[in-house]
MIBA-927532 format. One record per residue (C-alpha): x negated, y negated, z negated. Coordinates in steps of 0.25 Angstrom, whole numbers, plus 5000, padded with zeros to 4 digits. Layout:
<recs>
XYZ...
</recs>
This chain:
<recs>
464056125786464855995785466356035785466655885790466055915804467255995808468255885803469155825814470355745814471555835814472555835826473855765823473555735809474755685801474755565793473955605780474455575766473755475757473055585750472455645763470955615764470655695776470455575785469555505774468255565779467455485770468055545757468255685763466855705769466655815759468055885759468455975770469656005771470055895761470955945750472055855745471255765735471755675725471855525729470555465731470355315727470255225739469255135732468055225732467155255744465655255747465455215732466255085734467655025735468555025747469054895752470554895756470154895771469355025769470555095762471455055774470355105784470355245777471855255777471855225792471055355794472155445787473355385794473055435808474055525815473755625826474255605840473855695852472655745845472055615841472055545827472855415827472055315819473055205819473755175806475255135806475554995802474154945804473854825813472554765818472354615816471254535823470754395824470854375809470254255803468954295796469254235783470654295782471054385770471954495768473054415761473254325773473354435783474354515774475154385772475254365787475654515791476554535780477654485788477654605797477854705786477154755772475654765773474954875767473554815768472654725777471254765781470254655785469054705792467754635786466354625790465154695783464354565783465454485775466454565767467254435764467754405778468454495788468054505803469254465810470254585810470954675801472154775799473454755793474254885788475654875786476354965776477755025773478655105782478755005793477154985794477155015809478254915812477654805804476354825812477054815825477754685821476354635817475754665831476854585837476154465831474854485839474254345842474854275830474054165824473454185810472654085803472154025816471854155822472654235833472854375827472754505835473754605829473954745834474154885829472954955824472455065834471655135823470355105830469555065818470055195810469655275822468255225822468055245808468655395809467655425821466555365813466855455801467055575811465655555817465055545803465755685799465255745811463755705808463955785795463355695785463555735771463755605765464755495766464655395778463955275774463955155783462955045783463754955775463755055764462255085765462054935763462954925751462255045744460854975747461454845741461954915729460554985726459954845728460854785717460554895707459054875709459154725707460054745694458954835689457754765693458154615692459154605681458754465678458854415692460354395692460354325706459754455712460754545706461854455710461354455725461154605725462554625720463154535730462454605741463254735738464454725748465354815740464954835726465454955718465854965703464355005700463854875706464854785700464654855686463154825687463354685691464354665678463254735670462154635675463054515672463354575658461854585655461654445658462854405650463554345662464954385659465654295669464954355681465054495675466554475675466554415689465854535694466854625686468054555692467454565706467354715705468754725701469254635712468554735722469454845716468354915708468854955694467754935683467355055674466855055660465455015664465854885671466854845660465754875650464754785658465754675658466054685643464554675641464454545649465554485640464754535628463454475632464254345635464854345621466254345627466854465619468354415622468154455637467354575633468554625625469454595637468654685646468754795635470254775635470254785650469454915649470454975640471654935649470955005661470755125653469255115653468555165640467555085632466155145632465155145621464355035629465654955629465854965614464354925612464454805621465754755613465054775600463754705604464554595610465354565598464154575590463454465598464654365596464654395581466054465581465654585572467054625569467354645584466054715586466354815574467754835580467154885593466154965586467155045578467955065591466755115598466555215586467955265588467855285603466455345604465955455594464555405595463955265596462555225600461555135594461855025603463355005597462755015583461754915587462754815592463654825579462454815570462054695578463454635576463354645560461954595560462354475567463454445557462454475546463254595541462054675538462754775529463654825540462454825549461754915540462955005539463055025554461555055554461755165544463055215552462155225565461055305558462055405552462655435566461255465570461055345579459655295578459555145577458655085588457754975585458754865590459654895578458454875568458154735575459654705573459654735558458354655557459054535564460254545555459454545542458654425548460054355549460354375535458954345530458654485524457254495526457054615517458054705525457454655539456154705534456754835530457354855544455954825550455254925542456355025545456155005559454755045559455055165550455955215561454855215571455255085578454054995583454354855579454554765591454554615594456054615590455754685577454754575573455554465579456654505568455654485557455154355563456554305564456954335549455654265544455754145553457254125549456854135534455754035536454654135533453854105545452554155539453154295538453554275553452154255556451754375549452754455558452154395570450754445566451354585564451854575578450554545583449854655576450954755581450654705595451954645597451954505604452954395601454054365611454854235612455854275601454854295591454054175594455354095594455654155580454354095575454553965581455953955575455353985561454353875562455453775567456353815556455153775546454853645555453453695557453353635571451853665572451953815570453153825579452353755591451253855588452153975590452553915603451153905607450954045604452154075613451454005625450154075622450754205623451254175637452754185633453754095640454654025629456054065630457353975626457254015611455853975610456053845617457253815608456353835596455253745601456353635604456753645590455353625585455153495594456553445590456253465575454953385577455753275584455053295597456353295605455753255618454853375618456053465614456753415627455553445635455553585630457053595635456553555649455453655649456453765645457253725658455953725666455653865662457053905665457453925651458953875649458953785636460053825626460853745616459753775606458753705615459453575614460053585600458753545593458553425602459953375600459853385585458453315586459053195594460353195585459453185572458653075578459852995582459653005597461053045601460852995615459753095617460453205609461653185619460653195631460053325626461553375624461853345638460553405643460953535635462353535643461653515656460753635653461953725652461953735637463253735630463353645618463553715604464153665592462853635586462453545599463753465597463553455582462153395585462753285594463953255584462853245573462053145581463253055584463753065569462453035562461752945571462952855575462552865590463552845602463352895616462852815627464252785632464252675622463152605629464152535639464952485627464452365619463752395606464852445597464952415582464352515573465752565568466252585583464952655586465152755575466552775579466152805593465052895588466152975580467052985592465853035601465653145590467053185590466953185606465853285604466753365595467753375607466653415617466353525608467853575609467753565624466553635624467153755616466153725604466853735591466453635580465853685567465853625553464553555556465253485568466453435560465553395548464653305557465953235562466453215548465153155544465253055556466653015551466253015537465152905540466352825546467152845534468252915542468853005532470053045541469153105552468253165542469353235535469853275549468653355553468553405539469953465542469453525555468353595548469353665539470353695550469353765559468853855548467453795547466553795535466653675526465253645520464753535512464353455524465853445528466253395514465053295514465553235527466953225521466453165508465653065516466953015524467753005511466652925504466352835516467852795516467852775501468852895499468252945487469553025483469453105496467953125493468353185479469353275486468253325496467353355484468453435477468653515490467153545491467253595476468453685481467553735492466453765483465553665490464553605480464253455480462853425485462053295484462653245497464053265492463753185480463053075488464253055496465153045484464252945477464152865490465652865491465852805477464752705480465452655492466652625483465752565472466252665461464952685453465652765442466052875452464652875458464052885444464953005441464553075454463053055450463353125437464153235443462953265453461953275441462953375434463153455447461553465448461553385461460453275460460753145466459753095477459452965483460752955491461552975478460852865470460952775482462452795483462552775468461752645468462752595480463852625470463252545459463052425469464452435474464952425460463952315457463252395446461852355450461252385437461652535438461152535453459752485448459852595437460152695447458852665455458052685442458752825440458452865454456952835452456952915438457453045445456553035456457452975467456752865474457652755480457652735495457852615504459352645504459452645489458752505488459652455499460852495491460352425479459952305486461352295492461952305478461052195473461452115485462952135482462752095468462151965473460851985467459851975478458651965469458952105464459052145479457652085481457052155469457652285474457052265488455652245482455852375474456152445486454952395493454052425481454552575482453952585495455252585503455352505516456652415517457452435529458452345537459652375528458852335515458352205522459752175527460352195513459352115506459351995515460851995515460851995500459851875500460551795510461851805503461251735491460451635499461351525496460751525481459451485488458551555477457151565481457051715480458151735490457451645500456151715498456851855499457451815512456151775518455451895513456451995518456551925531454951935532455052085529456152105539455352035550454052115547454952245547455552205560456952215555458052125562459452115558460652125568461452005573462552025562461652015551460851905557462151825558462551845543461151815538461151685546462451645540461851665526460551585530461451465535461851445520460451425516459751365528460851295537459751235546458751355546457551375538456551475533457551585529458251575542456951575550456451705543457851775543458051755558456851825561457551955557458751925566458851995580458251925592459651895597459851805585459451685592460351705604461551735594461251615585461251515597462551565602463851495597464351585585465651555577465151585563466051605551466051505539464951525529465951555519466351685526464951725528464651705513465751795509465351935505463951925510463552035500464552135507463852115520462452165515462752315519463852355528463652505523464452475510465952455514467252455505468252565508469652575504470452705501471752755506472452845496473352905507472152955516471352995504472553085499472653145513471153185513471253245499472453325503471653375515470553425507
</recs>
């Protein structure tokens, strides 16, 4: 029989102590008579958490005092407050009634349909020894105005608590052997079951999971923990933290499982600083770390490449737990494999086997991947054979490791053999293996086979993923078909694949290499609009395009056409602005970024800026390579500071960086700019002694040095030496030699050199025609026949080639023609056909011309503006040498 059937409220029951639970029938349904139990937490009931209102309702049950054989349900110091605004909160009510006395608590009655709003009435319970007097003073203010409402204030008559007590008594008399469950609790349990079912059956549908969780009116720790775990698997650490804090705000204290799920979320999101803060919080609250927690920490640090921290937590796990499992060992082995420390990884595998822990197939795959990273094909195959000896059946992941090592080493033929092995074993390719094959062909620039593999993907009915699309975009960008690459990005978005920075990088590189910086910037902005965060490589591509191709942004379109020097200065300013944007975006520049900036200032001859960024490379601890020194040498040589350049070469020797052909070419060109043929000749001899063979650029720079020094005999002899060693002169070599003959006032030699160039099968460009025509016009006053015929022949060739000169060159040539044909003639008519169409309008306009004497001075120096004189500043040079 149920002992609770005979339970009745006692006569004249004294006010119970706080530890007396007789009146709490929900918690004493299986205790009769109740022994004095230890204090029961007020927060656990019906598997959930009490609100503050529920606690006060239960306290009201045990505060009744018996009078005349009845139970007095009224609680001293408790008043009823009606006609409250629906939006009102507890702090506002507390602030108003605090004037009558100290308040113990405020209860606002809320509706089941909307737990965020009250239903217009509540209770205020005063505390302290004068609680009843405080309640009586508050009742005197019945009818007071409060936020636009006239309040009803009166003493509580205990009606609500009496109704609850009677309902409980009827339930006890019915003799049910379980706790009383209201409709609200049944609906809550149903929503909890639905939530668990959605999490298990639809983990990929996050919207359905969130909706199911929000339908739970009062989630418990279990539901909050499941939600944190769900966000952790998705790597959404911010929503995981939000759910965690929401749980704590409801008064639910997290346990080790909830903390571990939150740490997992931060580990997947690669935010190990926040993961460690959660670990510290666990230790502060006295919650011990489980083996799963240690495994997550080790794996998290392994993913971010911080192997020292991963090893530290692995050692602590061994100290705290006597036995470890294969998962923890797999994570620490993965950490060492990612850092290419395969010796330590092998030692951990031996340690695991000595402890009797069988290695799963995942550890074999991890080891094979590690050997792939260091390029050890032999050991990778040994692990593959060992895997089969241990009874494991090779899977698509196993064969994928073999494909990866062969494609990365350029052995695509062996990769195709592995593909045939897969087919014979009945294992089908997946997207990753197909992507490896395509990547291998792209590395070899074998576009046809790369597209053939892509056709195999479509034939097998597989839908391309982001990685495969990125590889195909690389293939189209490598071919130069940039428009098709952009269409592939659009196709990715149509198929609901989110493009990554790797999707846009080949396109940006392609446009930058082609000099189409406007389109490169358009693709860069497209990447940002698609939610891709630019990386240091993306910014490097933009800086490279601005520096190498001498382009400016469209903001210059409203400004008039600037001079070439100002355009170059604006270009470098924009490159530095991109460097500032990198800092704002939280992207740190690397050594390639600074080297590209140095090359830009080197082309300007700005040694100060070049040394400034060279110093930044040193200060930030970045690696100084030969490219950084080449950029610094170029700046010094461009500015004519050869002593600084020699100091740079000494610094290179101190850093054990050998000089290559490019370094020697820069030095030879630097001495050539100063016309120091002896220093340039010494460098040529030193190159041969160091085993570095001069190339076409070296010889061209040396010929330039001979021309600057006026030693044209040596320059002509150098041409013959080039041909003897198998180095054929190019258009730039002949242009330099023609320029030298022009400076020597020997136009007939320049014409002869021009004919030799054409007989060698080289096509003259605009620079050659400009140089040769200027040379002939400067000697036109001699009025020799070969000069006039040369002018006519060159003019005819320029017209046939469709070459026209700019307005400045046309003005200069017309001044030279006036010395020969003051009223016009055959030469004037032929030469004016090479002028721009605007020449007629310009010639008809009134122009204030300088005297002919001024125009005739230093005409030979105007042949090629690329050759300029530079002056040295000994003080600046000493500063640069000291800095090195």
